[in-house]
C-alpha positions, 0 to 999 in steps of 0.5 A: 499500499502507498500513501502521501504525506505532505510537510511543510514548516509554518511560520510568519514570513513573506517568502513563500515557504515550499514543503514536501510531498512524499510518497510512501510504500508501506511494503516494505516501509521506504520513501518511493518519491520526494516532491517540492510542494507549497500549500497556501500563499505567501504571507498566509503560511502560519497556523492562525492561517489554516482557517483562511479561505482562499489563502491559508494552507490545507488544514492538517487533517487532525485538526479537522477531525479526520484520519486522512485525506484522500487523493484520487488518482485519475485526474481532472483535466482543468486547462481553463482554471488559472493556477492550475491549467492542466490535471487536477487530483481532486482531495477528499473530503471535498469540504472541512471545517476549521474554526468554524470556517469551511475550506474546500475544493483541494486538490493537487496540481502544478504551480502553474500560476502565482507562487503558491495556492489557495489551499491546494497542495502545489508541486513546483518543479516540472520534473517533480510534477512529471514524476507525480503524474507518472506515479498517480498513473501507475497507481490507477493502472494498478487498480488504486482509485484513491491514495490517503494523504497526511498533512503535517506542519511543524513550527 
């Protein structure tokens, strides 16, 4: 079984903070791939911004009281959506609540426009994005329609 882990260091800064998205293989336990990624917009990548719609990073799964998110391995092609401009791997659940604020429409996609995201996990390098897409195609070809995603932040 494979799983994804997204980790980022949250802090007060005007710079864009990059994290890592890891593809983990449980048999044997190892890191199958590492992608440079980010979530949220510059100056909005702090713990107090996780409830900020359209600016903050994807909330940590434990803060929205779910065991994990799920990433669909079959992408939705969204060439006309600014910032996505290609394949979009939907993250479920579709909506979560954090501090009384609804956050929604999360996905994994290439960072195609302004650096950062409105809460999605975006891959920052072309090579990393191509590797992620290849990994998702292989999972889908092997019958895996969704893969668990854990979100972790450090201070």
